[in-house]
N, CA, C and O atoms as a Tripos MOL2 file, in Angstrom:
@<TRIPOS>MOLECULE
protein
  288   287    72     0     0
PROTEIN
NO_CHARGES

@<TRIPOS>ATOM
      1 N         -39.2330  -39.0990    5.6940 N.3       1 MET1
      2 CA        -37.9590  -39.7810    5.8290 C.3       1 MET1
      3 C         -38.1190  -40.9300    6.8190 C.2       1 MET1
      4 O         -38.6790  -40.7620    7.9020 O.2       1 MET1
      5 N         -37.6260  -42.0790    6.4360 N.am      2 GLY2
      6 CA        -37.6760  -43.2170    7.3200 C.3       2 GLY2
      7 C         -39.0120  -43.9420    7.3270 C.2       2 GLY2
      8 O         -39.2070  -44.8590    8.1250 O.2       2 GLY2
      9 N         -39.9340  -43.5520    6.4570 N.am      3 LEU3
     10 CA        -41.2270  -44.2240    6.3940 C.3       3 LEU3
     11 C         -41.1090  -45.4840    5.5430 C.2       3 LEU3
     12 O         -40.2920  -45.5550    4.6250 O.2       3 LEU3
     13 N         -41.9260  -46.4590    5.8560 N.am      4 ALA4
     14 CA        -41.9700  -47.6800    5.0610 C.3       4 ALA4
     15 C         -42.3850  -47.3320    3.6350 C.2       4 ALA4
     16 O         -43.2650  -46.4950    3.4340 O.2       4 ALA4
     17 N         -41.7650  -47.9640    2.6490 N.am      5 PRO5
     18 CA        -42.0840  -47.6400    1.2480 C.3       5 PRO5
     19 C         -43.5730  -47.7290    0.9190 C.2       5 PRO5
     20 O         -44.0820  -46.8910    0.1750 O.2       5 PRO5
     21 N         -44.2770  -48.7160    1.4500 N.am      6 LYS6
     22 CA        -45.7090  -48.8290    1.1710 C.3       6 LYS6
     23 C         -46.4770  -47.6450    1.7350 C.2       6 LYS6
     24 O         -47.4440  -47.1840    1.1280 O.2       6 LYS6
     25 N         -46.0550  -47.1540    2.8870 N.am      7 LEU7
     26 CA        -46.7070  -45.9900    3.4920 C.3       7 LEU7
     27 C         -46.4540  -44.7390    2.6550 C.2       7 LEU7
     28 O         -47.3530  -43.9150    2.4870 O.2       7 LEU7
     29 N         -45.2580  -44.5940    2.1370 N.am      8 VAL8
     30 CA        -44.9310  -43.4450    1.2810 C.3       8 VAL8
     31 C         -45.8180  -43.4480    0.0450 C.2       8 VAL8
     32 O         -46.3550  -42.4090   -0.3390 O.2       8 VAL8
     33 N         -45.9740  -44.6060   -0.5780 N.am      9 VAL9
     34 CA        -46.8350  -44.7220   -1.7630 C.3       9 VAL9
     35 C         -48.2620  -44.3170   -1.4130 C.2       9 VAL9
     36 O         -48.9010  -43.5880   -2.1730 O.2       9 VAL9
     37 N         -48.7610  -44.7720   -0.2910 N.am     10 GLU10
     38 CA        -50.1300  -44.4460    0.1250 C.3      10 GLU10
     39 C         -50.2900  -42.9510    0.4060 C.2      10 GLU10
     40 O         -51.3130  -42.3560    0.0650 O.2      10 GLU10
     41 N         -49.2870  -42.3550    1.0220 N.am     11 ILE11
     42 CA        -49.3400  -40.9120    1.3060 C.3      11 ILE11
     43 C         -49.4120  -40.1260   -0.0020 C.2      11 ILE11
     44 O         -50.2170  -39.2030   -0.1270 O.2      11 ILE11
     45 N         -48.5750  -40.4870   -0.9760 N.am     12 PHE12
     46 CA        -48.5860  -39.7680   -2.2500 C.3      12 PHE12
     47 C         -49.8910  -40.0030   -3.0130 C.2      12 PHE12
     48 O         -50.3730  -39.0930   -3.6860 O.2      12 PHE12
     49 N         -50.4650  -41.1860   -2.9250 N.am     13 ARG13
     50 CA        -51.7720  -41.4260   -3.5500 C.3      13 ARG13
     51 C         -52.8390  -40.5280   -2.9200 C.2      13 ARG13
     52 O         -53.6860  -39.9650   -3.6140 O.2      13 ARG13
     53 N         -52.7820  -40.4070   -1.6080 N.am     14 THR14
     54 CA        -53.7340  -39.5400   -0.9010 C.3      14 THR14
     55 C         -53.5530  -38.0900   -1.3310 C.2      14 THR14
     56 O         -54.5340  -37.3810   -1.5530 O.2      14 THR14
     57 N         -52.3130  -37.6480   -1.4500 N.am     15 LEU15
     58 CA        -52.0450  -36.2770   -1.8940 C.3      15 LEU15
     59 C         -52.5660  -36.0550   -3.3110 C.2      15 LEU15
     60 O         -53.1210  -34.9970   -3.6080 O.2      15 LEU15
     61 N         -52.3940  -37.0350   -4.1800 N.am     16 GLU16
     62 CA        -52.9110  -36.9180   -5.5490 C.3      16 GLU16
     63 C         -54.4340  -36.8050   -5.5600 C.2      16 GLU16
     64 O         -54.9930  -35.9890   -6.2930 O.2      16 GLU16
     65 N         -55.1020  -37.6180   -4.7530 N.am     17 ARG17
     66 CA        -56.5690  -37.5440   -4.6900 C.3      17 ARG17
     67 C         -57.0080  -36.1710   -4.1880 C.2      17 ARG17
     68 O         -57.9410  -35.5740   -4.7260 O.2      17 ARG17
     69 N         -56.3350  -35.6790   -3.1640 N.am     18 MET18
     70 CA        -56.6870  -34.3560   -2.6310 C.3      18 MET18
     71 C         -56.4840  -33.2870   -3.7000 C.2      18 MET18
     72 O         -57.3280  -32.4060   -3.8710 O.2      18 MET18
     73 N         -55.3600  -33.3650   -4.4220 N.am     19 ARG19
     74 CA        -55.0880  -32.4050   -5.5030 C.3      19 ARG19
     75 C         -56.1890  -32.4630   -6.5450 C.2      19 ARG19
     76 O         -56.6830  -31.4310   -6.9980 O.2      19 ARG19
     77 N         -56.5730  -33.6800   -6.9250 N.am     20 ASP20
     78 CA        -57.6110  -33.8590   -7.9450 C.3      20 ASP20
     79 C         -58.9700  -33.3220   -7.4900 C.2      20 ASP20
     80 O         -59.8070  -32.9580   -8.3160 O.2      20 ASP20
     81 N         -59.1810  -33.2750   -6.1870 N.am     21 GLU21
     82 CA        -60.4210  -32.7220   -5.6350 C.3      21 GLU21
     83 C         -60.3520  -31.2060   -5.4820 C.2      21 GLU21
     84 O         -61.3140  -30.5850   -5.0300 O.2      21 GLU21
     85 N         -59.2230  -30.6070   -5.8540 N.am     22 GLY22
     86 CA        -59.0930  -29.1580   -5.8070 C.3      22 GLY22
     87 C         -58.5270  -28.6030   -4.5130 C.2      22 GLY22
     88 O         -58.5650  -27.3930   -4.2880 O.2      22 GLY22
     89 N         -58.0020  -29.4700   -3.6630 N.am     23 VAL23
     90 CA        -57.4240  -29.0180   -2.3970 C.3      23 VAL23
     91 C         -56.0150  -28.5110   -2.6560 C.2      23 VAL23
     92 O         -55.2210  -29.1890   -3.3090 O.2      23 VAL23
     93 N         -55.7010  -27.3360   -2.1520 N.am     24 THR24
     94 CA        -54.3530  -26.7990   -2.2520 C.3      24 THR24
     95 C         -53.5140  -27.3710   -1.1220 C.2      24 THR24
     96 O         -53.9360  -27.3840    0.0340 O.2      24 THR24
     97 N         -52.3210  -27.8430   -1.4680 N.am     25 ILE25
     98 CA        -51.4370  -28.4830   -0.5020 C.3      25 ILE25
     99 C         -50.0640  -27.8260   -0.5730 C.2      25 ILE25
    100 O         -49.5310  -27.6030   -1.6610 O.2      25 ILE25
    101 N         -49.5020  -27.5220    0.5700 N.am     26 LEU26
    102 CA        -48.1160  -27.0820    0.6390 C.3      26 LEU26
    103 C         -47.3170  -28.2740    1.1190 C.2      26 LEU26
    104 O         -47.4970  -28.7290    2.2490 O.2      26 LEU26
    105 N         -46.4410  -28.7850    0.2770 N.am     27 LEU27
    106 CA        -45.6880  -29.9980    0.5600 C.3      27 LEU27
    107 C         -44.2030  -29.6680    0.5940 C.2      27 LEU27
    108 O         -43.6570  -29.1550   -0.3820 O.2      27 LEU27
    109 N         -43.5540  -29.9590    1.7030 N.am     28 ALA28
    110 CA        -42.1010  -29.8500    1.7980 C.3      28 ALA28
    111 C         -41.5760  -31.2760    1.7370 C.2      28 ALA28
    112 O         -41.8040  -32.0670    2.6520 O.2      28 ALA28
    113 N         -40.8790  -31.5990    0.6680 N.am     29 GLU29
    114 CA        -40.4960  -33.0000    0.4220 C.3      29 GLU29
    115 C         -39.0830  -33.0840   -0.1370 C.2      29 GLU29
    116 O         -38.7120  -32.3120   -1.0210 O.2      29 GLU29
    117 N         -38.3080  -34.0090    0.3720 N.am     30 GLN30
    118 CA        -36.9440  -34.2110   -0.1180 C.3      30 GLN30
    119 C         -36.9030  -35.0560   -1.3830 C.2      30 GLN30
    120 O         -35.9410  -34.9710   -2.1460 O.2      30 GLN30
    121 N         -37.9190  -35.8630   -1.6200 N.am     31 ASN31
    122 CA        -37.9750  -36.6800   -2.8210 C.3      31 ASN31
    123 C         -38.4720  -35.7910   -3.9590 C.2      31 ASN31
    124 O         -39.6720  -35.6950   -4.2170 O.2      31 ASN31
    125 N         -37.5280  -35.1470   -4.6280 N.am     32 ALA32
    126 CA        -37.8650  -34.1540   -5.6470 C.3      32 ALA32
    127 C         -38.6700  -34.7680   -6.7810 C.2      32 ALA32
    128 O         -39.6230  -34.1550   -7.2620 O.2      32 ALA32
    129 N         -38.3080  -35.9520   -7.2110 N.am     33 ARG33
    130 CA        -39.0210  -36.5770   -8.3290 C.3      33 ARG33
    131 C         -40.4940  -36.7820   -7.9830 C.2      33 ARG33
    132 O         -41.3760  -36.3990   -8.7510 O.2      33 ARG33
    133 N         -40.7520  -37.3820   -6.8340 N.am     34 ALA34
    134 CA        -42.1390  -37.6460   -6.4310 C.3      34 ALA34
    135 C         -42.9240  -36.3490   -6.2870 C.2      34 ALA34
    136 O         -44.0690  -36.2550   -6.7290 O.2      34 ALA34
    137 N         -42.3080  -35.3570   -5.6700 N.am     35 ALA35
    138 CA        -42.9930  -34.0820   -5.4570 C.3      35 ALA35
    139 C         -43.2990  -33.3830   -6.7790 C.2      35 ALA35
    140 O         -44.3950  -32.8540   -6.9660 O.2      35 ALA35
    141 N         -42.3340  -33.3800   -7.6900 N.am     36 LEU36
    142 CA        -42.5540  -32.7240   -8.9840 C.3      36 LEU36
    143 C         -43.5800  -33.4650   -9.8360 C.2      36 LEU36
    144 O         -44.2940  -32.8450  -10.6250 O.2      36 LEU36
    145 N         -43.6560  -34.7810   -9.6830 N.am     37 GLU37
    146 CA        -44.6000  -35.5480  -10.4810 C.3      37 GLU37
    147 C         -46.0530  -35.3270  -10.0660 C.2      37 GLU37
    148 O         -46.9520  -35.4650  -10.8950 O.2      37 GLU37
    149 N         -46.3040  -34.9860   -8.7950 N.am     38 ILE38
    150 CA        -47.6950  -34.8080   -8.3750 C.3      38 ILE38
    151 C         -48.1050  -33.3480   -8.2390 C.2      38 ILE38
    152 O         -49.2880  -33.0460   -8.0810 O.2      38 ILE38
    153 N         -47.1350  -32.4410   -8.3000 N.am     39 SER39
    154 CA        -47.4720  -31.0330   -8.0810 C.3      39 SER39
    155 C         -47.7000  -30.2950   -9.3960 C.2      39 SER39
    156 O         -47.2930  -30.7480  -10.4660 O.2      39 SER39
    157 N         -48.3510  -29.1650   -9.2830 N.am     40 GLU40
    158 CA        -48.5640  -28.2950  -10.4400 C.3      40 GLU40
    159 C         -47.5120  -27.1930  -10.4880 C.2      40 GLU40
    160 O         -47.0800  -26.7850  -11.5660 O.2      40 GLU40
    161 N         -47.1040  -26.7200   -9.3250 N.am     41 LYS41
    162 CA        -46.1210  -25.6540   -9.2260 C.3      41 LYS41
    163 C         -45.1350  -26.0360   -8.1350 C.2      41 LYS41
    164 O         -45.5060  -26.6710   -7.1470 O.2      41 LYS41
    165 N         -43.8710  -25.6460   -8.3150 N.am     42 ALA42
    166 CA        -42.8640  -26.0240   -7.3290 C.3      42 ALA42
    167 C         -41.8740  -24.8860   -7.0870 C.2      42 ALA42
    168 O         -41.6300  -24.0360   -7.9440 O.2      42 ALA42
    169 N         -41.3290  -24.9160   -5.8990 N.am     43 TYR43
    170 CA        -40.2550  -24.0160   -5.5040 C.3      43 TYR43
    171 C         -39.0980  -24.8960   -5.0540 C.2      43 TYR43
    172 O         -39.2810  -25.7790   -4.2160 O.2      43 TYR43
    173 N         -37.9230  -24.6670   -5.5960 N.am     44 ILE44
    174 CA        -36.7500  -25.4170   -5.1740 C.3      44 ILE44
    175 C         -35.9390  -24.5000   -4.2720 C.2      44 ILE44
    176 O         -35.5520  -23.3960   -4.6550 O.2      44 ILE44
    177 N         -35.6950  -24.9870   -3.0680 N.am     45 ILE45
    178 CA        -35.0490  -24.1810   -2.0370 C.3      45 ILE45
    179 C         -33.6950  -24.7890   -1.6890 C.2      45 ILE45
    180 O         -33.5870  -25.9930   -1.4570 O.2      45 ILE45
    181 N         -32.6770  -23.9580   -1.6560 N.am     46 GLU46
    182 CA        -31.3450  -24.3660   -1.2130 C.3      46 GLU46
    183 C         -30.9160  -23.4100   -0.1130 C.2      46 GLU46
    184 O         -30.9950  -22.1910   -0.2700 O.2      46 GLU46
    185 N         -30.4720  -23.9560    0.9750 N.am     47 THR47
    186 CA        -30.0190  -23.1900    2.1460 C.3      47 THR47
    187 C         -30.9510  -22.0150    2.4710 C.2      47 THR47
    188 O         -30.5080  -20.8960    2.7290 O.2      47 THR47
    189 N         -32.2440  -22.3080    2.4490 N.am     48 GLY48
    190 CA        -33.2330  -21.3240    2.8610 C.3      48 GLY48
    191 C         -33.6300  -20.2990    1.8140 C.2      48 GLY48
    192 O         -34.4020  -19.3880    2.1100 O.2      48 GLY48
    193 N         -33.1250  -20.4250    0.6100 N.am     49 ARG49
    194 CA        -33.4540  -19.4720   -0.4570 C.3      49 ARG49
    195 C         -34.0920  -20.1950   -1.6450 C.2      49 ARG49
    196 O         -33.6760  -21.2920   -2.0170 O.2      49 ARG49
    197 N         -35.0910  -19.5700   -2.2220 N.am     50 ILE50
    198 CA        -35.7120  -20.1160   -3.4260 C.3      50 ILE50
    199 C         -34.7540  -19.8810   -4.5930 C.2      50 ILE50
    200 O         -34.4280  -18.7410   -4.9200 O.2      50 ILE50
    201 N         -34.3100  -20.9690   -5.2140 N.am     51 VAL51
    202 CA        -33.3720  -20.8520   -6.3320 C.3      51 VAL51
    203 C         -34.0460  -21.0890   -7.6830 C.2      51 VAL51
    204 O         -33.5550  -20.6290   -8.7140 O.2      51 VAL51
    205 N         -35.1560  -21.7990   -7.6750 N.am     52 LEU52
    206 CA        -35.9310  -22.0260   -8.8900 C.3      52 LEU52
    207 C         -37.3990  -22.1160   -8.5220 C.2      52 LEU52
    208 O         -37.7450  -22.5570   -7.4260 O.2      52 LEU52
    209 N         -38.2570  -21.7010   -9.4330 N.am     53 GLN53
    210 CA        -39.6910  -21.8310   -9.2120 C.3      53 GLN53
    211 C         -40.3880  -21.8650  -10.5570 C.2      53 GLN53
    212 O         -39.8930  -21.3320  -11.5500 O.2      53 GLN53
    213 N         -41.5400  -22.4990  -10.5690 N.am     54 GLY54
    214 CA        -42.3090  -22.5310  -11.7990 C.3      54 GLY54
    215 C         -43.1670  -23.7700  -11.8720 C.2      54 GLY54
    216 O         -43.2700  -24.5270  -10.9070 O.2      54 GLY54
    217 N         -43.7850  -23.9760  -13.0280 N.am     55 PRO55
    218 CA        -44.6050  -25.1770  -13.2180 C.3      55 PRO55
    219 C         -43.7430  -26.4300  -13.0700 C.2      55 PRO55
    220 O         -42.6410  -26.5010  -13.6150 O.2      55 PRO55
    221 N         -44.2430  -27.3960  -12.3460 N.am     56 SER56
    222 CA        -43.4860  -28.6230  -12.0890 C.3      56 SER56
    223 C         -43.0900  -29.3340  -13.3720 C.2      56 SER56
    224 O         -41.9850  -29.8670  -13.4750 O.2      56 SER56
    225 N         -43.9950  -29.3430  -14.3560 N.am     57 LYS57
    226 CA        -43.7010  -30.0100  -15.6210 C.3      57 LYS57
    227 C         -42.4940  -29.3850  -16.3220 C.2      57 LYS57
    228 O         -41.7470  -30.0810  -17.0100 O.2      57 LYS57
    229 N         -42.3050  -28.0860  -16.1510 N.am     58 GLU58
    230 CA        -41.1420  -27.4130  -16.7410 C.3      58 GLU58
    231 C         -39.8860  -27.6880  -15.9180 C.2      58 GLU58
    232 O         -38.8260  -27.9720  -16.4760 O.2      58 GLU58
    233 N         -40.0020  -27.6070  -14.6040 N.am     59 LEU59
    234 CA        -38.8320  -27.8120  -13.7490 C.3      59 LEU59
    235 C         -38.2560  -29.2130  -13.9120 C.2      59 LEU59
    236 O         -37.0370  -29.3810  -13.9510 O.2      59 LEU59
    237 N         -39.1150  -30.2140  -14.0060 N.am     60 ILE60
    238 CA        -38.6460  -31.5980  -14.0880 C.3      60 ILE60
    239 C         -37.8940  -31.8650  -15.3940 C.2      60 ILE60
    240 O         -37.1480  -32.8400  -15.4890 O.2      60 ILE60
    241 N         -38.0840  -31.0130  -16.3930 N.am     61 GLN61
    242 CA        -37.3920  -31.1590  -17.6780 C.3      61 GLN61
    243 C         -36.0720  -30.3920  -17.7410 C.2      61 GLN61
    244 O         -35.2780  -30.6130  -18.6550 O.2      61 GLN61
    245 N         -35.8280  -29.5050  -16.7940 N.am     62 MET62
    246 CA        -34.6200  -28.6780  -16.8090 C.3      62 MET62
    247 C         -33.3900  -29.5160  -16.4790 C.2      62 MET62
    248 O         -33.3890  -30.2700  -15.5060 O.2      62 MET62
    249 N         -32.3390  -29.3820  -17.2960 N.am     63 ASP63
    250 CA        -31.1030  -30.1320  -17.0740 C.3      63 ASP63
    251 C         -30.5350  -29.8830  -15.6750 C.2      63 ASP63
    252 O         -30.0790  -30.8150  -15.0120 O.2      63 ASP63
    253 N         -30.5640  -28.6430  -15.2360 N.am     64 GLU64
    254 CA        -30.0360  -28.2840  -13.9170 C.3      64 GLU64
    255 C         -30.7660  -29.0510  -12.8050 C.2      64 GLU64
    256 O         -30.1330  -29.5650  -11.8830 O.2      64 GLU64
    257 N         -32.0630  -29.1200  -12.8970 N.am     65 VAL65
    258 CA        -32.8680  -29.8310  -11.9000 C.3      65 VAL65
    259 C         -32.6310  -31.3280  -12.0090 C.2      65 VAL65
    260 O         -32.4840  -32.0080  -10.9930 O.2      65 VAL65
    261 N         -32.5920  -31.8400  -13.2150 N.am     66 ARG66
    262 CA        -32.3980  -33.2820  -13.4140 C.3      66 ARG66
    263 C         -31.0550  -33.7390  -12.8500 C.2      66 ARG66
    264 O         -30.9730  -34.8020  -12.2340 O.2      66 ARG66
    265 N         -30.0170  -32.9590  -13.0510 N.am     67 ARG67
    266 CA        -28.6860  -33.3230  -12.5360 C.3      67 ARG67
    267 C         -28.6220  -33.2010  -11.0180 C.2      67 ARG67
    268 O         -28.1740  -34.1210  -10.3340 O.2      67 ARG67
    269 N         -29.0670  -32.0770  -10.5000 N.am     68 ALA68
    270 CA        -28.8830  -31.7740   -9.0760 C.3      68 ALA68
    271 C         -29.8470  -32.5150   -8.1630 C.2      68 ALA68
    272 O         -29.4820  -32.8640   -7.0400 O.2      68 ALA68
    273 N         -31.0830  -32.7640   -8.6260 N.am     69 TYR69
    274 CA        -32.1040  -33.2790   -7.7100 C.3      69 TYR69
    275 C         -32.7090  -34.6190   -8.1110 C.2      69 TYR69
    276 O         -33.3340  -35.2930   -7.2930 O.2      69 TYR69
    277 N         -32.5210  -35.0020   -9.3700 N.am     70 LEU70
    278 CA        -33.1650  -36.2240   -9.8390 C.3      70 LEU70
    279 C         -32.1620  -37.3340  -10.1660 C.2      70 LEU70
    280 O         -32.5560  -38.4530  -10.4960 O.2      70 LEU70
    281 N         -30.8830  -37.0260  -10.0750 N.am     71 GLY71
    282 CA        -29.8680  -38.0460  -10.3400 C.3      71 GLY71
    283 C         -29.8100  -38.5060  -11.7770 C.2      71 GLY71
    284 O         -29.4320  -39.6440  -12.0560 O.2      71 GLY71
    285 N         -30.1850  -37.6220  -12.7000 N.am     72 ILE72
    286 CA        -30.1800  -37.9730  -14.1280 C.3      72 ILE72
    287 C         -29.0490  -37.2440  -14.8180 C.2      72 ILE72
    288 O         -28.8630  -37.3960  -16.0250 O.2      72 ILE72
@<TRIPOS>BOND
     1     1     2 1
     2     2     3 1
     3     3     4 2
     4     3     5 am
     5     5     6 1
     6     6     7 1
     7     7     8 2
     8     7     9 am
     9     9    10 1
    10    10    11 1
    11    11    12 2
    12    11    13 am
    13    13    14 1
    14    14    15 1
    15    15    16 2
    16    15    17 am
    17    17    18 1
    18    18    19 1
    19    19    20 2
    20    19    21 am
    21    21    22 1
    22    22    23 1
    23    23    24 2
    24    23    25 am
    25    25    26 1
    26    26    27 1
    27    27    28 2
    28    27    29 am
    29    29    30 1
    30    30    31 1
    31    31    32 2
    32    31    33 am
    33    33    34 1
    34    34    35 1
    35    35    36 2
    36    35    37 am
    37    37    38 1
    38    38    39 1
    39    39    40 2
    40    39    41 am
    41    41    42 1
    42    42    43 1
    43    43    44 2
    44    43    45 am
    45    45    46 1
    46    46    47 1
    47    47    48 2
    48    47    49 am
    49    49    50 1
    50    50    51 1
    51    51    52 2
    52    51    53 am
    53    53    54 1
    54    54    55 1
    55    55    56 2
    56    55    57 am
    57    57    58 1
    58    58    59 1
    59    59    60 2
    60    59    61 am
    61    61    62 1
    62    62    63 1
    63    63    64 2
    64    63    65 am
    65    65    66 1
    66    66    67 1
    67    67    68 2
    68    67    69 am
    69    69    70 1
    70    70    71 1
    71    71    72 2
    72    71    73 am
    73    73    74 1
    74    74    75 1
    75    75    76 2
    76    75    77 am
    77    77    78 1
    78    78    79 1
    79    79    80 2
    80    79    81 am
    81    81    82 1
    82    82    83 1
    83    83    84 2
    84    83    85 am
    85    85    86 1
    86    86    87 1
    87    87    88 2
    88    87    89 am
    89    89    90 1
    90    90    91 1
    91    91    92 2
    92    91    93 am
    93    93    94 1
    94    94    95 1
    95    95    96 2
    96    95    97 am
    97    97    98 1
    98    98    99 1
    99    99   100 2
   100    99   101 am
   101   101   102 1
   102   102   103 1
   103   103   104 2
   104   103   105 am
   105   105   106 1
   106   106   107 1
   107   107   108 2
   108   107   109 am
   109   109   110 1
   110   110   111 1
   111   111   112 2
   112   111   113 am
   113   113   114 1
   114   114   115 1
   115   115   116 2
   116   115   117 am
   117   117   118 1
   118   118   119 1
   119   119   120 2
   120   119   121 am
   121   121   122 1
   122   122   123 1
   123   123   124 2
   124   123   125 am
   125   125   126 1
   126   126   127 1
   127   127   128 2
   128   127   129 am
   129   129   130 1
   130   130   131 1
   131   131   132 2
   132   131   133 am
   133   133   134 1
   134   134   135 1
   135   135   136 2
   136   135   137 am
   137   137   138 1
   138   138   139 1
   139   139   140 2
   140   139   141 am
   141   141   142 1
   142   142   143 1
   143   143   144 2
   144   143   145 am
   145   145   146 1
   146   146   147 1
   147   147   148 2
   148   147   149 am
   149   149   150 1
   150   150   151 1
   151   151   152 2
   152   151   153 am
   153   153   154 1
   154   154   155 1
   155   155   156 2
   156   155   157 am
   157   157   158 1
   158   158   159 1
   159   159   160 2
   160   159   161 am
   161   161   162 1
   162   162   163 1
   163   163   164 2
   164   163   165 am
   165   165   166 1
   166   166   167 1
   167   167   168 2
   168   167   169 am
   169   169   170 1
   170   170   171 1
   171   171   172 2
   172   171   173 am
   173   173   174 1
   174   174   175 1
   175   175   176 2
   176   175   177 am
   177   177   178 1
   178   178   179 1
   179   179   180 2
   180   179   181 am
   181   181   182 1
   182   182   183 1
   183   183   184 2
   184   183   185 am
   185   185   186 1
   186   186   187 1
   187   187   188 2
   188   187   189 am
   189   189   190 1
   190   190   191 1
   191   191   192 2
   192   191   193 am
   193   193   194 1
   194   194   195 1
   195   195   196 2
   196   195   197 am
   197   197   198 1
   198   198   199 1
   199   199   200 2
   200   199   201 am
   201   201   202 1
   202   202   203 1
   203   203   204 2
   204   203   205 am
   205   205   206 1
   206   206   207 1
   207   207   208 2
   208   207   209 am
   209   209   210 1
   210   210   211 1
   211   211   212 2
   212   211   213 am
   213   213   214 1
   214   214   215 1
   215   215   216 2
   216   215   217 am
   217   217   218 1
   218   218   219 1
   219   219   220 2
   220   219   221 am
   221   221   222 1
   222   222   223 1
   223   223   224 2
   224   223   225 am
   225   225   226 1
   226   226   227 1
   227   227   228 2
   228   227   229 am
   229   229   230 1
   230   230   231 1
   231   231   232 2
   232   231   233 am
   233   233   234 1
   234   234   235 1
   235   235   236 2
   236   235   237 am
   237   237   238 1
   238   238   239 1
   239   239   240 2
   240   239   241 am
   241   241   242 1
   242   242   243 1
   243   243   244 2
   244   243   245 am
   245   245   246 1
   246   246   247 1
   247   247   248 2
   248   247   249 am
   249   249   250 1
   250   250   251 1
   251   251   252 2
   252   251   253 am
   253   253   254 1
   254   254   255 1
   255   255   256 2
   256   255   257 am
   257   257   258 1
   258   258   259 1
   259   259   260 2
   260   259   261 am
   261   261   262 1
   262   262   263 1
   263   263   264 2
   264   263   265 am
   265   265   266 1
   266   266   267 1
   267   267   268 2
   268   267   269 am
   269   269   270 1
   270   270   271 1
   271   271   272 2
   272   271   273 am
   273   273   274 1
   274   274   275 1
   275   275   276 2
   276   275   277 am
   277   277   278 1
   278   278   279 1
   279   279   280 2
   280   279   281 am
   281   281   282 1
   282   282   283 1
   283   283   284 2
   284   283   285 am
   285   285   286 1
   286   286   287 1
   287   287   288 2
@<TRIPOS>SUBSTRUCTURE
     1 MET1         2 RESIDUE 1 A MET
     2 GLY2         6 RESIDUE 1 A GLY
     3 LEU3        10 RESIDUE 1 A LEU
     4 ALA4        14 RESIDUE 1 A ALA
     5 PRO5        18 RESIDUE 1 A PRO
     6 LYS6        22 RESIDUE 1 A LYS
     7 LEU7        26 RESIDUE 1 A LEU
     8 VAL8        30 RESIDUE 1 A VAL
     9 VAL9        34 RESIDUE 1 A VAL
    10 GLU10       38 RESIDUE 1 A GLU
    11 ILE11       42 RESIDUE 1 A ILE
    12 PHE12       46 RESIDUE 1 A PHE
    13 ARG13       50 RESIDUE 1 A ARG
    14 THR14       54 RESIDUE 1 A THR
    15 LEU15       58 RESIDUE 1 A LEU
    16 GLU16       62 RESIDUE 1 A GLU
    17 ARG17       66 RESIDUE 1 A ARG
    18 MET18       70 RESIDUE 1 A MET
    19 ARG19       74 RESIDUE 1 A ARG
    20 ASP20       78 RESIDUE 1 A ASP
    21 GLU21       82 RESIDUE 1 A GLU
    22 GLY22       86 RESIDUE 1 A GLY
    23 VAL23       90 RESIDUE 1 A VAL
    24 THR24       94 RESIDUE 1 A THR
    25 ILE25       98 RESIDUE 1 A ILE
    26 LEU26      102 RESIDUE 1 A LEU
    27 LEU27      106 RESIDUE 1 A LEU
    28 ALA28      110 RESIDUE 1 A ALA
    29 GLU29      114 RESIDUE 1 A GLU
    30 GLN30      118 RESIDUE 1 A GLN
    31 ASN31      122 RESIDUE 1 A ASN
    32 ALA32      126 RESIDUE 1 A ALA
    33 ARG33      130 RESIDUE 1 A ARG
    34 ALA34      134 RESIDUE 1 A ALA
    35 ALA35      138 RESIDUE 1 A ALA
    36 LEU36      142 RESIDUE 1 A LEU
    37 GLU37      146 RESIDUE 1 A GLU
    38 ILE38      150 RESIDUE 1 A ILE
    39 SER39      154 RESIDUE 1 A SER
    40 GLU40      158 RESIDUE 1 A GLU
    41 LYS41      162 RESIDUE 1 A LYS
    42 ALA42      166 RESIDUE 1 A ALA
    43 TYR43      170 RESIDUE 1 A TYR
    44 ILE44      174 RESIDUE 1 A ILE
    45 ILE45      178 RESIDUE 1 A ILE
    46 GLU46      182 RESIDUE 1 A GLU
    47 THR47      186 RESIDUE 1 A THR
    48 GLY48      190 RESIDUE 1 A GLY
    49 ARG49      194 RESIDUE 1 A ARG
    50 ILE50      198 RESIDUE 1 A ILE
    51 VAL51      202 RESIDUE 1 A VAL
    52 LEU52      206 RESIDUE 1 A LEU
    53 GLN53      210 RESIDUE 1 A GLN
    54 GLY54      214 RESIDUE 1 A GLY
    55 PRO55      218 RESIDUE 1 A PRO
    56 SER56      222 RESIDUE 1 A SER
    57 LYS57      226 RESIDUE 1 A LYS
    58 GLU58      230 RESIDUE 1 A GLU
    59 LEU59      234 RESIDUE 1 A LEU
    60 ILE60      238 RESIDUE 1 A ILE
    61 GLN61      242 RESIDUE 1 A GLN
    62 MET62      246 RESIDUE 1 A MET
    63 ASP63      250 RESIDUE 1 A ASP
    64 GLU64      254 RESIDUE 1 A GLU
    65 VAL65      258 RESIDUE 1 A VAL
    66 ARG66      262 RESIDUE 1 A ARG
    67 ARG67      266 RESIDUE 1 A ARG
    68 ALA68      270 RESIDUE 1 A ALA
    69 TYR69      274 RESIDUE 1 A TYR
    70 LEU70      278 RESIDUE 1 A LEU
    71 GLY71      282 RESIDUE 1 A GLY
    72 ILE72      286 RESIDUE 1 A ILE
């Protein structure tokens, strides 16, 4: 939060490279779209409770997720 847009892009590129090299990463991120696009598995947490979990590719397609977290 509050990072320069170019820095955010660079951070996500670095995370993608690490993922591609087989490094496991635990990422807590408010930008749901960016996080779901680079992750393999995701947990959606509301008020400290996991409300949804599963493969990121499936979660990003769910109407509930798209409305609540992606602004679609």
